[in-house]
mmCIF file as gemmi writes it, N, C-alpha and C atoms, coordinates in Angstrom:
data_model
loop_
_atom_site.group_PDB
_atom_site.id
_atom_site.type_symbol
_atom_site.label_atom_id
_atom_site.label_alt_id
_atom_site.label_comp_id
_atom_site.label_asym_id
_atom_site.label_entity_id
_atom_site.label_seq_id
_atom_site.pdbx_PDB_ins_code
_atom_site.Cartn_x
_atom_site.Cartn_y
_atom_site.Cartn_z
_atom_site.occupancy
_atom_site.B_iso_or_equiv
_atom_site.pdbx_formal_charge
_atom_site.auth_seq_id
_atom_site.auth_asym_id
_atom_site.pdbx_PDB_model_num
ATOM 1 N N . UNK Axp A 1 ? 252.066 -43.943 138.446 1 0 ? 1 A 1
ATOM 2 C CA . UNK Axp A 1 ? 253.325 -43.87 139.543 1 0 ? 1 A 1
ATOM 3 C C . UNK Axp A 1 ? 253.572 -42.508 140.156 1 0 ? 1 A 1
ATOM 4 N N . UNK Axp A 2 ? 253.635 -42.442 141.509 1 0 ? 2 A 1
ATOM 5 C CA . UNK Axp A 2 ? 253.746 -41.219 142.26 1 0 ? 2 A 1
ATOM 6 C C . UNK Axp A 2 ? 255.189 -40.549 141.479 1 0 ? 2 A 1
ATOM 7 N N . UNK Axp A 3 ? 254.925 -39.329 141.238 1 0 ? 3 A 1
ATOM 8 C CA . UNK Axp A 3 ? 256.174 -38.597 140.817 1 0 ? 3 A 1
ATOM 9 C C . UNK Axp A 3 ? 256.237 -38.496 139.19 1 0 ? 3 A 1
ATOM 10 N N . UNK Axp A 4 ? 255.344 -39.334 138.451 1 0 ? 4 A 1
ATOM 11 C CA . UNK Axp A 4 ? 255.499 -39.467 137.296 1 0 ? 4 A 1
ATOM 12 C C . UNK Axp A 4 ? 254.688 -37.772 136.528 1 0 ? 4 A 1
ATOM 13 N N . UNK Axp A 5 ? 254.91 -37.624 135.371 1 0 ? 5 A 1
ATOM 14 C CA . UNK Axp A 5 ? 254.436 -36.408 134.771 1 0 ? 5 A 1
ATOM 15 C C . UNK Axp A 5 ? 252.561 -36.654 134.508 1 0 ? 5 A 1
ATOM 16 N N . UNK Axp A 6 ? 252.08 -35.593 134.57 1 0 ? 6 A 1
ATOM 17 C CA . UNK Axp A 6 ? 250.687 -35.515 134.105 1 0 ? 6 A 1
ATOM 18 C C . UNK Axp A 6 ? 250.671 -35.682 132.633 1 0 ? 6 A 1
ATOM 19 N N . UNK Axp A 7 ? 249.649 -36.229 132.162 1 0 ? 7 A 1
ATOM 20 C CA . UNK Axp A 7 ? 249.754 -36.288 130.566 1 0 ? 7 A 1
ATOM 21 C C . UNK Axp A 7 ? 248.226 -36.65 129.996 1 0 ? 7 A 1
ATOM 22 N N . UNK Axp A 8 ? 247.782 -35.727 128.698 1 0 ? 8 A 1
ATOM 23 C CA . UNK Axp A 8 ? 246.54 -35.875 128.292 1 0 ? 8 A 1
ATOM 24 C C . UNK Axp A 8 ? 246.754 -37.038 127.14 1 0 ? 8 A 1
ATOM 25 N N . UNK Axp A 9 ? 245.819 -37.832 127.069 1 0 ? 9 A 1
ATOM 26 C CA . UNK Axp A 9 ? 245.749 -38.803 125.882 1 0 ? 9 A 1
ATOM 27 C C . UNK Axp A 9 ? 244.177 -38.592 125.059 1 0 ? 9 A 1
ATOM 28 N N . UNK Axp A 10 ? 244.671 -38.322 123.863 1 0 ? 10 A 1
ATOM 29 C CA . UNK Axp A 10 ? 243.598 -38.073 122.895 1 0 ? 10 A 1
ATOM 30 C C . UNK Axp A 10 ? 243.593 -39.036 122 1 0 ? 10 A 1
ATOM 31 N N . UNK Axp A 11 ? 242.362 -39.377 121.816 1 0 ? 11 A 1
ATOM 32 C CA . UNK Axp A 11 ? 241.858 -40.414 120.78 1 0 ? 11 A 1
ATOM 33 C C . UNK Axp A 11 ? 240.389 -39.99 120.239 1 0 ? 11 A 1
ATOM 34 N N . UNK Axp A 12 ? 240.106 -41.079 119.477 1 0 ? 12 A 1
ATOM 35 C CA . UNK Axp A 12 ? 239.174 -40.531 118.254 1 0 ? 12 A 1
ATOM 36 C C . UNK Axp A 12 ? 237.807 -40.438 118.968 1 0 ? 12 A 1
ATOM 37 N N . UNK Axp A 13 ? 237.609 -40.986 120.171 1 0 ? 13 A 1
ATOM 38 C CA . UNK Axp A 13 ? 236.437 -40.736 121.109 1 0 ? 13 A 1
ATOM 39 C C . UNK Axp A 13 ? 236.539 -39.867 122.155 1 0 ? 13 A 1
ATOM 40 N N . UNK Axp A 14 ? 237.305 -39.036 122.315 1 0 ? 14 A 1
ATOM 41 C CA . UNK Axp A 14 ? 237.673 -38.245 123.552 1 0 ? 14 A 1
ATOM 42 C C . UNK Axp A 14 ? 239.144 -38.151 124.065 1 0 ? 14 A 1
ATOM 43 N N . UNK Axp A 15 ? 239.222 -37.566 125.09 1 0 ? 15 A 1
ATOM 44 C CA . UNK Axp A 15 ? 240.417 -37.607 125.596 1 0 ? 15 A 1
ATOM 45 C C . UNK Axp A 15 ? 240.466 -37.944 127.03 1 0 ? 15 A 1
ATOM 46 N N . UNK Axp A 16 ? 241.474 -38.283 127.922 1 0 ? 16 A 1
ATOM 47 C CA . UNK Axp A 16 ? 241.634 -38.424 129.662 1 0 ? 16 A 1
ATOM 48 C C . UNK Axp A 16 ? 242.932 -37.991 130.035 1 0 ? 16 A 1
ATOM 49 N N . UNK Axp A 17 ? 242.653 -37.31 131.311 1 0 ? 17 A 1
ATOM 50 C CA . UNK Axp A 17 ? 243.728 -36.593 131.859 1 0 ? 17 A 1
ATOM 51 C C . UNK Axp A 17 ? 244.442 -37.8 132.855 1 0 ? 17 A 1
ATOM 52 N N . UNK Axp A 18 ? 245.66 -37.97 132.624 1 0 ? 18 A 1
ATOM 53 C CA . UNK Axp A 18 ? 246.001 -38.987 133.704 1 0 ? 18 A 1
ATOM 54 C C . UNK Axp A 18 ? 247.001 -37.965 134.478 1 0 ? 18 A 1
ATOM 55 N N . UNK Axp A 19 ? 247.012 -38.204 135.862 1 0 ? 19 A 1
ATOM 56 C CA . UNK Axp A 19 ? 247.755 -37.297 136.602 1 0 ? 19 A 1
ATOM 57 C C . UNK Axp A 19 ? 249.165 -37.996 137.331 1 0 ? 19 A 1
ATOM 58 N N . UNK Axp A 20 ? 249.004 -39.5 137.009 1 0 ? 20 A 1
ATOM 59 C CA . UNK Axp A 20 ? 250.038 -40.374 137.453 1 0 ? 20 A 1
ATOM 60 C C . UNK Axp A 20 ? 249.857 -41.26 137.097 1 0 ? 20 A 1
ATOM 61 N N . UNK Axp A 21 ? 251.027 -42.428 136.927 1 0 ? 21 A 1
ATOM 62 C CA . UNK Axp A 21 ? 250.769 -43.787 136.54 1 0 ? 21 A 1
ATOM 63 C C . UNK Axp A 21 ? 251.127 -44.221 135.217 1 0 ? 21 A 1
ATOM 64 N N . UNK Axp A 22 ? 251.409 -43.568 134.53 1 0 ? 22 A 1
ATOM 65 C CA . UNK Axp A 22 ? 251.878 -43.859 133.024 1 0 ? 22 A 1
ATOM 66 C C . UNK Axp A 22 ? 253.228 -44.536 132.898 1 0 ? 22 A 1
ATOM 67 N N . UNK Axp A 23 ? 252.894 -45.79 132.22 1 0 ? 23 A 1
ATOM 68 C CA . UNK Axp A 23 ? 254.316 -46.606 132.065 1 0 ? 23 A 1
ATOM 69 C C . UNK Axp A 23 ? 254.785 -46.98 130.663 1 0 ? 23 A 1
ATOM 70 N N . UNK Axp A 24 ? 255.668 -47.538 130.409 1 0 ? 24 A 1
ATOM 71 C CA . UNK Axp A 24 ? 255.983 -48.297 129.01 1 0 ? 24 A 1
ATOM 72 C C . UNK Axp A 24 ? 256.151 -49.485 129.269 1 0 ? 24 A 1
ATOM 73 N N . UNK Axp A 25 ? 255.25 -50.626 128.879 1 0 ? 25 A 1
ATOM 74 C CA . UNK Axp A 25 ? 255.592 -51.865 129.174 1 0 ? 25 A 1
ATOM 75 C C . UNK Axp A 25 ? 257.118 -52.361 128.331 1 0 ? 25 A 1
ATOM 76 N N . UNK Axp A 26 ? 257.504 -53.37 129.242 1 0 ? 26 A 1
ATOM 77 C CA . UNK Axp A 26 ? 258.664 -53.844 128.566 1 0 ? 26 A 1
ATOM 78 C C . UNK Axp A 26 ? 258.423 -54.996 127.597 1 0 ? 26 A 1
ATOM 79 N N . UNK Axp A 27 ? 258.98 -55.001 126.395 1 0 ? 27 A 1
ATOM 80 C CA . UNK Axp A 27 ? 258.572 -55.986 125.226 1 0 ? 27 A 1
ATOM 81 C C . UNK Axp A 27 ? 258.463 -57.124 125.823 1 0 ? 27 A 1
ATOM 82 N N . UNK Axp A 28 ? 257.549 -58.038 125.371 1 0 ? 28 A 1
ATOM 83 C CA . UNK Axp A 28 ? 257.299 -59.482 125.781 1 0 ? 28 A 1
ATOM 84 C C . UNK Axp A 28 ? 256.648 -60.386 124.892 1 0 ? 28 A 1
ATOM 85 N N . UNK Axp A 29 ? 256.766 -61.571 124.993 1 0 ? 29 A 1
ATOM 86 C CA . UNK Axp A 29 ? 256.189 -62.569 124.121 1 0 ? 29 A 1
ATOM 87 C C . UNK Axp A 29 ? 255.275 -63.485 125.253 1 0 ? 29 A 1
ATOM 88 N N . UNK Axp A 30 ? 253.718 -63.466 124.773 1 0 ? 30 A 1
ATOM 89 C CA . UNK Axp A 30 ? 253.068 -64.478 125.434 1 0 ? 30 A 1
ATOM 90 C C . UNK Axp A 30 ? 253.341 -65.89 124.894 1 0 ? 30 A 1
ATOM 91 N N . UNK Axp A 31 ? 253.171 -67.08 125.615 1 0 ? 31 A 1
ATOM 92 C CA . UNK Axp A 31 ? 253.006 -68.081 125.248 1 0 ? 31 A 1
ATOM 93 C C . UNK Axp A 31 ? 252.473 -69.144 126.099 1 0 ? 31 A 1
ATOM 94 N N . UNK Axp A 32 ? 251.637 -70.383 125.905 1 0 ? 32 A 1
ATOM 95 C CA . UNK Axp A 32 ? 251.222 -71.172 126.607 1 0 ? 32 A 1
ATOM 96 C C . UNK Axp A 32 ? 252.413 -72.201 127.191 1 0 ? 32 A 1
ATOM 97 N N . UNK Axp A 33 ? 251.858 -73.105 128.096 1 0 ? 33 A 1
ATOM 98 C CA . UNK Axp A 33 ? 252.693 -73.922 128.696 1 0 ? 33 A 1
ATOM 99 C C . UNK Axp A 33 ? 253.425 -75.095 127.759 1 0 ? 33 A 1
ATOM 100 N N . UNK Axp A 34 ? 252.577 -75.521 126.98 1 0 ? 34 A 1
ATOM 101 C CA . UNK Axp A 34 ? 253.247 -76.176 125.845 1 0 ? 34 A 1
ATOM 102 C C . UNK Axp A 34 ? 253.997 -75.575 124.881 1 0 ? 34 A 1
ATOM 103 N N . UNK Axp A 35 ? 253.988 -74.302 124.615 1 0 ? 35 A 1
ATOM 104 C CA . UNK Axp A 35 ? 254.776 -73.59 123.471 1 0 ? 35 A 1
ATOM 105 C C . UNK Axp A 35 ? 256.344 -73.066 124.11 1 0 ? 35 A 1
ATOM 106 N N . UNK Axp A 36 ? 256.245 -72.958 125.599 1 0 ? 36 A 1
ATOM 107 C CA . UNK Axp A 36 ? 257.366 -72.767 126.393 1 0 ? 36 A 1
ATOM 108 C C . UNK Axp A 36 ? 258.294 -74.064 126.247 1 0 ? 36 A 1
ATOM 109 N N . UNK Axp A 37 ? 257.432 -75.079 126.614 1 0 ? 37 A 1
ATOM 110 C CA . UNK Axp A 37 ? 258.272 -76.419 126.416 1 0 ? 37 A 1
ATOM 111 C C . UNK Axp A 37 ? 258.694 -76.655 125.117 1 0 ? 37 A 1
ATOM 112 N N . UNK Axp A 38 ? 258.126 -76.264 124.212 1 0 ? 38 A 1
ATOM 113 C CA . UNK Axp A 38 ? 258.771 -76.568 122.974 1 0 ? 38 A 1
ATOM 114 C C . UNK Axp A 38 ? 259.903 -75.633 122.716 1 0 ? 38 A 1
ATOM 115 N N . UNK Axp A 39 ? 259.69 -74.573 123.049 1 0 ? 39 A 1
ATOM 116 C CA . UNK Axp A 39 ? 260.934 -73.58 122.6 1 0 ? 39 A 1
ATOM 117 C C . UNK Axp A 39 ? 261.66 -73.549 123.957 1 0 ? 39 A 1
ATOM 118 N N . UNK Axp A 40 ? 261.928 -74.237 124.623 1 0 ? 40 A 1
ATOM 119 C CA . UNK Axp A 40 ? 263.112 -74.87 125.941 1 0 ? 40 A 1
ATOM 120 C C . UNK Axp A 40 ? 262.906 -73.286 126.44 1 0 ? 40 A 1
ATOM 121 N N . UNK Axp A 41 ? 262.105 -72.52 126.985 1 0 ? 41 A 1
ATOM 122 C CA . UNK Axp A 41 ? 262.241 -71.295 127.712 1 0 ? 41 A 1
ATOM 123 C C . UNK Axp A 41 ? 261.236 -71.445 128.943 1 0 ? 41 A 1
ATOM 124 N N . UNK Axp A 42 ? 261.446 -70.873 129.974 1 0 ? 42 A 1
ATOM 125 C CA . UNK Axp A 42 ? 260.633 -70.48 131.105 1 0 ? 42 A 1
ATOM 126 C C . UNK Axp A 42 ? 259.871 -69.29 131.34 1 0 ? 42 A 1
ATOM 127 N N . UNK Axp A 43 ? 259.057 -68.932 132.036 1 0 ? 43 A 1
ATOM 128 C CA . UNK Axp A 43 ? 258.134 -67.82 132.62 1 0 ? 43 A 1
ATOM 129 C C . UNK Axp A 43 ? 259.387 -67.028 133.132 1 0 ? 43 A 1
ATOM 130 N N . UNK Axp A 44 ? 259.378 -65.79 132.654 1 0 ? 44 A 1
ATOM 131 C CA . UNK Axp A 44 ? 260.311 -64.599 133.223 1 0 ? 44 A 1
ATOM 132 C C . UNK Axp A 44 ? 261.633 -64.651 132.732 1 0 ? 44 A 1
ATOM 133 N N . UNK Axp A 45 ? 261.888 -65.752 131.732 1 0 ? 45 A 1
ATOM 134 C CA . UNK Axp A 45 ? 263.484 -65.504 131.196 1 0 ? 45 A 1
ATOM 135 C C . UNK Axp A 45 ? 263.036 -64.425 130.279 1 0 ? 45 A 1
ATOM 136 N N . UNK Axp A 46 ? 264.567 -64.146 129.947 1 0 ? 46 A 1
ATOM 137 C CA . UNK Axp A 46 ? 264.78 -62.845 128.965 1 0 ? 46 A 1
ATOM 138 C C . UNK Axp A 46 ? 265.145 -63.422 127.514 1 0 ? 46 A 1
ATOM 139 N N . UNK Axp A 47 ? 264.883 -63.114 126.523 1 0 ? 47 A 1
ATOM 140 C CA . UNK Axp A 47 ? 265.225 -63.773 125.346 1 0 ? 47 A 1
ATOM 141 C C . UNK Axp A 47 ? 265.488 -62.777 124.263 1 0 ? 47 A 1
ATOM 142 N N . UNK Axp A 48 ? 266.015 -63.174 122.973 1 0 ? 48 A 1
ATOM 143 C CA . UNK Axp A 48 ? 266.032 -62.163 122.016 1 0 ? 48 A 1
ATOM 144 C C . UNK Axp A 48 ? 265.098 -62.777 120.807 1 0 ? 48 A 1
ATOM 145 N N . UNK Axp A 49 ? 264.645 -61.897 120.117 1 0 ? 49 A 1
ATOM 146 C CA . UNK Axp A 49 ? 263.624 -62.512 118.952 1 0 ? 49 A 1
ATOM 147 C C . UNK Axp A 49 ? 263.862 -61.78 117.684 1 0 ? 49 A 1
ATOM 148 N N . UNK Axp A 50 ? 264.204 -62.472 116.613 1 0 ? 50 A 1
ATOM 149 C CA . UNK Axp A 50 ? 264.598 -61.772 115.285 1 0 ? 50 A 1
ATOM 150 C C . UNK Axp A 50 ? 262.914 -62.13 114.546 1 0 ? 50 A 1
ATOM 151 N N . UNK Axp A 51 ? 262.803 -60.764 114.25 1 0 ? 51 A 1
ATOM 152 C CA . UNK Axp A 51 ? 261.45 -60.531 113.649 1 0 ? 51 A 1
ATOM 153 C C . UNK Axp A 51 ? 262.085 -60.618 112.216 1 0 ? 51 A 1
ATOM 154 N N . UNK Axp A 52 ? 261.435 -61.059 110.998 1 0 ? 52 A 1
ATOM 155 C CA . UNK Axp A 52 ? 261.553 -60.995 109.487 1 0 ? 52 A 1
ATOM 156 C C . UNK Axp A 52 ? 260.633 -60.039 108.629 1 0 ? 52 A 1
ATOM 157 N N . UNK Axp A 53 ? 261.619 -59.524 107.519 1 0 ? 53 A 1
ATOM 158 C CA . UNK Axp A 53 ? 260.753 -58.876 106.643 1 0 ? 53 A 1
ATOM 159 C C . UNK Axp A 53 ? 261.753 -57.992 105.923 1 0 ? 53 A 1
ATOM 160 N N . UNK Axp A 54 ? 261.268 -57.017 105.257 1 0 ? 54 A 1
ATOM 161 C CA . UNK Axp A 54 ? 262.076 -55.757 104.695 1 0 ? 54 A 1
ATOM 162 C C . UNK Axp A 54 ? 262.994 -55.427 105.672 1 0 ? 54 A 1
ATOM 163 N N . UNK Axp A 55 ? 262.661 -54.867 106.83 1 0 ? 55 A 1
ATOM 164 C CA . UNK Axp A 55 ? 263.282 -54.195 107.704 1 0 ? 55 A 1
ATOM 165 C C . UNK Axp A 55 ? 263.617 -55.031 109.138 1 0 ? 55 A 1
ATOM 166 N N . UNK Axp A 56 ? 264.089 -56.343 108.591 1 0 ? 56 A 1
ATOM 167 C CA . UNK Axp A 56 ? 264.269 -57.271 109.822 1 0 ? 56 A 1
ATOM 168 C C . UNK Axp A 56 ? 265.231 -56.889 110.93 1 0 ? 56 A 1
ATOM 169 N N . UNK Axp A 57 ? 264.967 -57.068 112.37 1 0 ? 57 A 1
ATOM 170 C CA . UNK Axp A 57 ? 265.505 -56.405 113.235 1 0 ? 57 A 1
ATOM 171 C C . UNK Axp A 57 ? 265.419 -57.41 114.497 1 0 ? 57 A 1
ATOM 172 N N . UNK Axp A 58 ? 266.34 -57.656 115.368 1 0 ? 58 A 1
ATOM 173 C CA . UNK Axp A 58 ? 266.44 -58.682 116.647 1 0 ? 58 A 1
ATOM 174 C C . UNK Axp A 58 ? 266.077 -57.834 117.914 1 0 ? 58 A 1
ATOM 175 N N . UNK Axp A 59 ? 265.041 -58.02 118.475 1 0 ? 59 A 1
ATOM 176 C CA . UNK Axp A 59 ? 264.822 -57.254 119.861 1 0 ? 59 A 1
ATOM 177 C C . UNK Axp A 59 ? 265.394 -57.935 120.885 1 0 ? 59 A 1
ATOM 178 N N . UNK Axp A 60 ? 266.083 -57.518 121.455 1 0 ? 60 A 1
ATOM 179 C CA . UNK Axp A 60 ? 266.809 -58.481 122.63 1 0 ? 60 A 1
ATOM 180 C C . UNK Axp A 60 ? 265.907 -57.598 124.189 1 0 ? 60 A 1
ATOM 181 N N . UNK Axp A 61 ? 266.169 -58.455 125.049 1 0 ? 61 A 1
ATOM 182 C CA . UNK Axp A 61 ? 265.468 -58.336 126.16 1 0 ? 61 A 1
ATOM 183 C C . UNK Axp A 61 ? 264.194 -58.25 126.379 1 0 ? 61 A 1
ATOM 184 N N . UNK Axp A 62 ? 263.633 -59.392 125.617 1 0 ? 62 A 1
ATOM 185 C CA . UNK Axp A 62 ? 262.266 -59.733 125.547 1 0 ? 62 A 1
ATOM 186 C C . UNK Axp A 62 ? 261.771 -60.603 126.676 1 0 ? 62 A 1
ATOM 187 N N . UNK Axp A 63 ? 260.694 -60.347 127.442 1 0 ? 63 A 1
ATOM 188 C CA . UNK Axp A 63 ? 260.409 -61.186 128.479 1 0 ? 63 A 1
ATOM 189 C C . UNK Axp A 63 ? 259.366 -62.325 128.057 1 0 ? 63 A 1
ATOM 190 N N . UNK Axp A 64 ? 259.594 -63.258 128.383 1 0 ? 64 A 1
ATOM 191 C CA . UNK Axp A 64 ? 258.821 -64.824 128.32 1 0 ? 64 A 1
ATOM 192 C C . UNK Axp A 64 ? 257.716 -64.729 129.44 1 0 ? 64 A 1
ATOM 193 N N . UNK Axp A 65 ? 256.453 -64.741 129.1 1 0 ? 65 A 1
ATOM 194 C CA . UNK Axp A 65 ? 255.326 -64.716 129.876 1 0 ? 65 A 1
ATOM 195 C C . UNK Axp A 65 ? 254.747 -65.933 129.564 1 0 ? 65 A 1
ATOM 196 N N . UNK Axp A 66 ? 254.339 -66.93 130.229 1 0 ? 66 A 1
ATOM 197 C CA . UNK Axp A 66 ? 253.78 -68.295 130.245 1 0 ? 66 A 1
ATOM 198 C C . UNK Axp A 66 ? 252.619 -68.255 131.037 1 0 ? 66 A 1
ATOM 199 N N . UNK Axp A 67 ? 251.669 -68.828 130.268 1 0 ? 67 A 1
ATOM 200 C CA . UNK Axp A 67 ? 250.422 -69.061 130.985 1 0 ? 67 A 1
ATOM 201 C C . UNK Axp A 67 ? 249.314 -69.58 129.97 1 0 ? 67 A 1
ATOM 202 N N . UNK Axp A 68 ? 248.59 -70.592 130.466 1 0 ? 68 A 1
ATOM 203 C CA . UNK Axp A 68 ? 247.79 -71.544 129.19 1 0 ? 68 A 1
ATOM 204 C C . UNK Axp A 68 ? 246.554 -70.681 128.913 1 0 ? 68 A 1
ATOM 205 N N . UNK Axp A 69 ? 246.294 -69.441 129.468 1 0 ? 69 A 1
ATOM 206 C CA . UNK Axp A 69 ? 245.172 -68.693 128.871 1 0 ? 69 A 1
ATOM 207 C C . UNK Axp A 69 ? 246.051 -67.65 127.849 1 0 ? 69 A 1
ATOM 208 N N . UNK Axp A 70 ? 247.016 -67.783 127.678 1 0 ? 70 A 1
ATOM 209 C CA . UNK Axp A 70 ? 247.767 -66.988 126.559 1 0 ? 70 A 1
ATOM 210 C C . UNK Axp A 70 ? 247.823 -67.652 125.142 1 0 ? 70 A 1
ATOM 211 N N . UNK Axp A 71 ? 247.879 -67.016 124.052 1 0 ? 71 A 1
ATOM 212 C CA . UNK Axp A 71 ? 247.891 -67.134 122.784 1 0 ? 71 A 1
ATOM 213 C C . UNK Axp A 71 ? 249.468 -67.052 122.281 1 0 ? 71 A 1
ATOM 214 N N . UNK Axp A 72 ? 250.177 -67.579 121.673 1 0 ? 72 A 1
ATOM 215 C CA . UNK Axp A 72 ? 251.724 -67.057 121.233 1 0 ? 72 A 1
ATOM 216 C C . UNK Axp A 72 ? 251.502 -65.56 120.248 1 0 ? 72 A 1
ATOM 217 N N . UNK Axp A 73 ? 252.147 -64.695 120.906 1 0 ? 73 A 1
ATOM 218 C CA . UNK Axp A 73 ? 251.951 -63.468 120.62 1 0 ? 73 A 1
ATOM 219 C C . UNK Axp A 73 ? 253.13 -62.655 121.001 1 0 ? 73 A 1
ATOM 220 N N . UNK Axp A 74 ? 253.731 -61.646 120.347 1 0 ? 74 A 1
ATOM 221 C CA . UNK Axp A 74 ? 254.759 -60.692 121.012 1 0 ? 74 A 1
ATOM 222 C C . UNK Axp A 74 ? 254.174 -59.274 121.096 1 0 ? 74 A 1
ATOM 223 N N . UNK Axp A 75 ? 254.469 -58.514 121.975 1 0 ? 75 A 1
ATOM 224 C CA . UNK Axp A 75 ? 253.929 -57.112 122.121 1 0 ? 75 A 1
ATOM 225 C C . UNK Axp A 75 ? 255.204 -56.328 122.058 1 0 ? 75 A 1
ATOM 226 N N . UNK Axp A 76 ? 255.322 -55.496 121.383 1 0 ? 76 A 1
ATOM 227 C CA . UNK Axp A 76 ? 256.139 -54.406 121.255 1 0 ? 76 A 1
ATOM 228 C C . UNK Axp A 76 ? 255.863 -53.003 121.166 1 0 ? 76 A 1
ATOM 229 N N . UNK Axp A 77 ? 256.02 -52.039 121.622 1 0 ? 77 A 1
ATOM 230 C CA . UNK Axp A 77 ? 255.503 -50.487 121.687 1 0 ? 77 A 1
ATOM 231 C C . UNK Axp A 77 ? 255.366 -50.115 120.201 1 0 ? 77 A 1
ATOM 232 N N . UNK Axp A 78 ? 254.553 -49.16 119.962 1 0 ? 78 A 1
ATOM 233 C CA . UNK Axp A 78 ? 254.389 -48.599 118.552 1 0 ? 78 A 1
ATOM 234 C C . UNK Axp A 78 ? 255.384 -48.475 117.769 1 0 ? 78 A 1
ATOM 235 N N . UNK Axp A 79 ? 256.463 -47.744 118.479 1 0 ? 79 A 1
ATOM 236 C CA . UNK Axp A 79 ? 257.69 -47.032 117.622 1 0 ? 79 A 1
ATOM 237 C C . UNK Axp A 79 ? 258.358 -48.088 117.154 1 0 ? 79 A 1
ATOM 238 N N . UNK Axp A 80 ? 258.551 -49.211 118.191 1 0 ? 80 A 1
ATOM 239 C CA . UNK Axp A 80 ? 259.468 -50.653 117.815 1 0 ? 80 A 1
ATOM 240 C C . UNK Axp A 80 ? 258.807 -51.137 116.7 1 0 ? 80 A 1
ATOM 241 N N . UNK Axp A 81 ? 257.291 -51.312 116.632 1 0 ? 81 A 1
ATOM 242 C CA . UNK Axp A 81 ? 256.904 -52.198 115.363 1 0 ? 81 A 1
ATOM 243 C C . UNK Axp A 81 ? 257.036 -51.351 114.201 1 0 ? 81 A 1
ATOM 244 N N . UNK Axp A 82 ? 256.78 -50.04 114.278 1 0 ? 82 A 1
ATOM 245 C CA . UNK Axp A 82 ? 256.895 -49.135 112.959 1 0 ? 82 A 1
ATOM 246 C C . UNK Axp A 82 ? 258.309 -49.092 112.536 1 0 ? 82 A 1
ATOM 247 N N . UNK Axp A 83 ? 259.174 -49.146 113.579 1 0 ? 83 A 1
ATOM 248 C CA . UNK Axp A 83 ? 260.735 -48.869 112.921 1 0 ? 83 A 1
ATOM 249 C C . UNK Axp A 83 ? 261.154 -50.244 112.228 1 0 ? 83 A 1
ATOM 250 N N . UNK Axp A 84 ? 260.325 -51.467 112.718 1 0 ? 84 A 1
ATOM 251 C CA . UNK Axp A 84 ? 260.662 -52.71 112.111 1 0 ? 84 A 1
ATOM 252 C C . UNK Axp A 84 ? 259.69 -53.143 110.843 1 0 ? 84 A 1
ATOM 253 N N . UNK Axp A 85 ? 258.902 -52.181 110.697 1 0 ? 85 A 1
ATOM 254 C CA . UNK Axp A 85 ? 257.72 -52.537 109.649 1 0 ? 85 A 1
ATOM 255 C C . UNK Axp A 85 ? 256.925 -53.418 109.922 1 0 ? 85 A 1
ATOM 256 N N . UNK Axp A 86 ? 256.631 -53.765 111.055 1 0 ? 86 A 1
ATOM 257 C CA . UNK Axp A 86 ? 255.563 -54.977 111.538 1 0 ? 86 A 1
ATOM 258 C C . UNK Axp A 86 ? 254.222 -54.723 111.218 1 0 ? 86 A 1
ATOM 259 N N . UNK Axp A 87 ? 253.54 -55.689 110.854 1 0 ? 87 A 1
ATOM 260 C CA . UNK Axp A 87 ? 252.049 -55.418 110.726 1 0 ? 87 A 1
ATOM 261 C C . UNK Axp A 87 ? 251.581 -56.825 110.798 1 0 ? 87 A 1
ATOM 262 N N . UNK Axp A 88 ? 250.438 -56.83 110.471 1 0 ? 88 A 1
ATOM 263 C CA . UNK Axp A 88 ? 249.459 -58.119 110.364 1 0 ? 88 A 1
ATOM 264 C C . UNK Axp A 88 ? 249.998 -59.194 109.827 1 0 ? 88 A 1
ATOM 265 N N . UNK Axp A 89 ? 250.202 -60.421 110.163 1 0 ? 89 A 1
ATOM 266 C CA . UNK Axp A 89 ? 251.213 -61.712 109.631 1 0 ? 89 A 1
ATOM 267 C C . UNK Axp A 89 ? 252.735 -61.676 109.888 1 0 ? 89 A 1
ATOM 268 N N . UNK Axp A 90 ? 253.077 -60.779 110.578 1 0 ? 90 A 1
ATOM 269 C CA . UNK Axp A 90 ? 254.647 -60.469 110.962 1 0 ? 90 A 1
ATOM 270 C C . UNK Axp A 90 ? 255.078 -61.743 111.676 1 0 ? 90 A 1
ATOM 271 N N . UNK Axp A 91 ? 256.179 -62.095 111.666 1 0 ? 91 A 1
ATOM 272 C CA . UNK Axp A 91 ? 256.599 -63.376 112.22 1 0 ? 91 A 1
ATOM 273 C C . UNK Axp A 91 ? 258.031 -63.373 112.611 1 0 ? 91 A 1
ATOM 274 N N . UNK Axp A 92 ? 258.515 -64.265 113.653 1 0 ? 92 A 1
ATOM 275 C CA . UNK Axp A 92 ? 259.819 -64.047 114.168 1 0 ? 92 A 1
ATOM 276 C C . UNK Axp A 92 ? 260.15 -65.495 114.723 1 0 ? 92 A 1
ATOM 277 N N . UNK Axp A 93 ? 261.379 -65.432 115.289 1 0 ? 93 A 1
ATOM 278 C CA . UNK Axp A 93 ? 262.069 -66.403 115.714 1 0 ? 93 A 1
ATOM 279 C C . UNK Axp A 93 ? 262.965 -66.197 117.075 1 0 ? 93 A 1
ATOM 280 N N . UNK Axp A 94 ? 262.792 -67.113 118.063 1 0 ? 94 A 1
ATOM 281 C CA . UNK Axp A 94 ? 263.681 -66.966 119.277 1 0 ? 94 A 1
ATOM 282 C C . UNK Axp A 94 ? 265.341 -67.19 118.774 1 0 ? 94 A 1
ATOM 283 N N . UNK Axp A 95 ? 265.987 -66.235 119.044 1 0 ? 95 A 1
ATOM 284 C CA . UNK Axp A 95 ? 267.54 -66.615 118.769 1 0 ? 95 A 1
ATOM 285 C C . UNK Axp A 95 ? 268.35 -66.444 119.807 1 0 ? 95 A 1
ATOM 286 N N . UNK Axp A 96 ? 267.761 -66.262 121.012 1 0 ? 96 A 1
ATOM 287 C CA . UNK Axp A 96 ? 268.813 -66.277 122.099 1 0 ? 96 A 1
ATOM 288 C C . UNK Axp A 96 ? 268.024 -66.121 123.455 1 0 ? 96 A 1
């Protein structure tokens, strides 16, 4: 994105310099058309999702993304996932 700050991303296999275009994706949940029908939601709708576990939390402003190419899965950023103690097998429910 024009006007964004330059950043260097360093990983286990090297680094890359980005001069523009860095974004933080909005939290979202992917689902198939059938899943959306079962949950009573539509593509682009904004919902809340309660995740369960020792550090249960409700994520608000979660965008629903519907496509038959998707598998049911929710995406949050690393900091949000860590704060909620999420890992493999974490689960949640739509609450609004």
